[in-house]
C-alpha positions in Angstrom: -0.1 0.0 -0.2 1.1 3.7 -0.8 2.8 5.7 1.9 0.3 7.9 3.3 0.6 11.7 2.1 0.8 14.9 4.5 -0.8 18.3 3.1 -3.6 20.5 3.8 -6.6 19.5 4.2 -9.0 19.5 1.5 -12.5 17.4 3.3 -13.1 17.7 6.7 -16.0 14.9 7.8 -17.0 15.7 12.0 -19.6 13.4 13.8 -21.5 13.0 10.5 -25.0 11.2 10.9 -27.7 10.1 8.4 -30.9 8.0 8.8 -33.4 7.6 5.9 -37.3 7.5 6.7 -39.3 4.9 5.6 -43.1 6.7 4.5 -44.6 3.7 3.4 -43.7 2.2 6.7 -45.4 4.4 8.7 -42.4 6.8 9.2 -40.2 4.5 10.4 -36.6 5.6 11.0 -34.0 3.5 9.3 -30.7 4.2 10.7 -27.4 4.5 8.0 -24.5 5.8 9.7 -23.6 8.1 13.5 -20.8 9.8 13.9 -18.5 9.8 11.1 -14.6 11.5 11.2 -12.3 11.2 9.2 -10.4 13.6 7.0 -8.6 13.7 3.1 -5.4 15.2 2.4 -3.9 16.9 -0.7 -1.9 14.1 -2.2 -3.4 11.0 -0.5 -6.3 8.7 -1.7 -8.9 7.6 1.3 -11.0 4.3 1.0 -13.6 3.9 2.6 -13.8 0.1 3.6 -16.8 -2.0 4.6 -19.3 -4.7 3.3 -22.4 -3.6 1.1 -24.9 -1.6 3.1 -22.7 -0.3 5.6 -23.1 3.3 4.6 -20.3 3.7 2.5 -21.9 5.6 -0.7 -24.4 7.5 1.6 -21.2 9.0 2.3 -19.8 9.9 -0.3 -23.5 11.4 -1.6 -23.7 13.4 1.6 -20.2 14.7 0.8 -20.9 15.7 -2.7 -24.1 17.4 -1.5 -26.6 14.7 -3.1 -28.2 13.8 0.0 -29.3 15.5 2.7 -26.8 15.9 6.0 -29.2 14.7 9.2 -26.1 15.4 12.1 -22.8 16.7 11.4 -20.7 18.8 9.5 -18.6 18.6 5.6 -15.9 21.1 4.7 -14.5 21.5 2.1 -11.4 23.6 1.3 -12.5 26.5 -0.7 -10.1 29.4 -1.5 -8.3 29.5 1.9 -11.2 29.1 4.2 -13.2 26.1 4.4 -17.3 26.1 3.0 -19.7 23.9 5.0 -21.8 21.6 2.4 -24.5 20.9 5.4 -27.1 23.1 4.8 -25.5 24.8 1.9 -27.7 26.4 -1.2 -28.1 25.0 -4.0 -25.6 28.0 -5.9 -23.4 26.9 -3.3 -23.0 23.4 -4.0 -23.2 24.3 -8.1 -20.3 26.2 -7.7 -18.3 23.5 -5.4 -19.2 21.1 -7.3 -17.9 23.0 -10.4 -14.3 24.1 -9.0 -13.7 21.8 -5.7 -15.5 18.7 -6.2 -14.8 16.1 -8.8 -17.0 13.2 -9.0 -17.1 9.7 -10.5 -20.0 7.9 -10.0 -21.1 4.0 -10.9 -23.1 5.3 -13.8 -23.3 7.8 -16.2 -26.0 9.7 -16.3 -25.8 12.7 -19.2 -27.9 14.7 -21.6 -29.4 12.3 -24.2 -27.7 12.8 -27.8 -24.8 14.6 -26.8 -21.4 13.2 -28.6 -19.3 11.0 -25.7 -16.3 13.4 -26.6 -18.3 17.0 -25.7 -19.4 14.9 -22.2 -16.0 14.3 -21.4 -15.1 17.8 -22.3 -17.8 19.4 -20.6 -16.4 19.8 -17.0 -13.2 21.7 -19.1 -15.6 24.2 -20.8 -17.3 24.8 -17.3 -14.0 25.8 -16.4 -13.6 28.2 -19.2 -11.1 26.1 -21.7 -12.0 26.5 -25.3 -13.5 24.3 -27.3 -10.8 22.8 -28.9 -8.7 22.6 -26.3 -11.0 21.1 -24.2 -12.0 17.9 -26.8 -8.0 17.3 -27.7 -8.0 16.8 -23.8 -10.5 14.6 -23.8 -9.5 13.2 -27.0 -6.3 12.0 -25.1 -8.1 10.6 -22.5 -10.5 8.2 -24.0 -7.9 6.9 -26.2 -5.4 6.2 -22.8 -8.8 4.1 -21.7 -8.7 2.7 -24.7 -12.5 3.7 -25.9 -12.7 3.3 -30.2 -12.3 6.3 -31.6 -15.4 5.5 -33.7 -17.5 5.7 -30.6 -16.7 9.3 -29.7 -19.1 11.2 -32.0 -21.7 8.9 -30.3 -24.0 9.5 -27.7 -22.7 7.3 -24.6 -26.3 5.8 -24.1 -26.1 2.9 -26.4 -22.7 2.1 -24.8 -22.1 -0.8 -23.0 -21.8 -0.6 -19.3 -17.5 -0.9 -19.8 -17.6 1.8 -22.6 -19.8 3.9 -20.5 -17.8 3.7 -17.3 -14.7 4.8 -19.4 -16.3 7.9 -20.4 -17.3 8.1 -16.9 -14.0 8.3 -15.3 -13.0 10.3 -18.2 -15.5 12.9 -17.7 -14.3 12.5 -13.7 -10.8 12.7 -13.9 -10.5 15.5 -17.0 -11.3 18.3 -14.5 -9.0 20.5 -12.2 -11.1 19.9 -9.1 -8.7 19.6 -5.8 -11.0 17.0 -4.3 -12.2 13.6 -6.0 -14.9 11.5 -5.3 -14.9 7.7 -6.5 -17.9 5.6 -6.1 -16.4 2.1 -8.0 -14.6 3.7 -10.8 -12.9 0.3 -12.3 -16.3 -1.8 -11.4 -17.1 -2.7 -14.9 -13.3 -2.6 -16.6 -11.2 -5.1 -17.7 -7.7 -5.1 -16.3 -6.2 -3.6 -18.5 -8.6 -0.4 -18.1 -8.5 -0.8 -14.2 -4.5 -0.4 -14.5 -4.9 3.0 -16.5 -7.4 4.5 -14.0 -4.8 3.6 -11.0 -2.2 5.3 -13.2 -5.1 7.8 -13.3 -5.3 8.2 -9.7 -1.1 8.0 -8.8 -1.5 11.3 -11.0 -3.6 13.5 -9.5 -2.2 12.4 -6.2 1.6 14.0 -7.7 -0.6 16.8 -8.8 -2.3 17.4 -4.8 -5.3 16.3 -5.8 -7.1 14.6 -2.5 -9.4 11.6 -3.3 -12.2 10.1 -1.1 -13.3 6.7 -2.7 -15.4 2.9 -2.8 -13.2 -0.1 -4.1 -14.7 -3.2 -3.8 -11.6 -4.9 -6.0 -9.0 -5.6 -3.2 -6.3 -5.3 -5.3 -7.4 -1.7 -6.5 -7.6 -0.5 -3.6 -4.2 -1.7 -2.1 -2.9 -0.5 -5.3 -4.3 3.1 -4.5 -5.2 3.6 -0.8 -3.0 5.3 1.9 -5.8 4.8 4.2 -9.0 3.0 4.8 -11.4 4.3 6.9 -13.7 1.2 8.1 -16.9 2.4 8.0 -18.6 -0.3 10.2 -17.3 1.9 12.9 -20.0 4.2 12.5 -23.3 2.3 12.3 -25.5 4.0 13.6 
């Protein structure tokens, strides 16, 4: 396992808690996690460990603002200060996602009929990169991930699961956000493309990016993670 990096904190999670309300069962409350606390620093990859159902994906989605935070604090480094995710206004979350927090989800969700090349280039365009330069960098990433060039001009909705995941990985890694969240980035990939993702993670770390990820593939986790946070410690 790589040696843990030291750097400035890019993410601070303190006493985070989450439960779901089952409205179809009389409003029954289903606790997920409580008192979750950890940090992610510049230049390191932290893995969330534990069995399915332990709350790993819920933690990741709370950090990204997709799930409401019931208790505690999630702070993200933002221009020399720390921005609070809990209770953040939608406008702040949109800005943080554009400039501070990248995300590679398990499933590709994009606007229909947009070519794969433009799907991957979109985060750079949002950063103000010129269209030609953004598409050139997107082309390089898709080639590196072995997506056939004949597919670049096609909408990815018709792609196989592995092809869609390569588009998803390229879209997530192309941006310059200093914090990157990874939800099973290699789940549908073959060995060759898993190796590419491992290299991409190493490059992000070398650039000072902090990464928080879920990796059910033990070999990938061992190759990329500097620390593993055992989520079972935070069972509600």
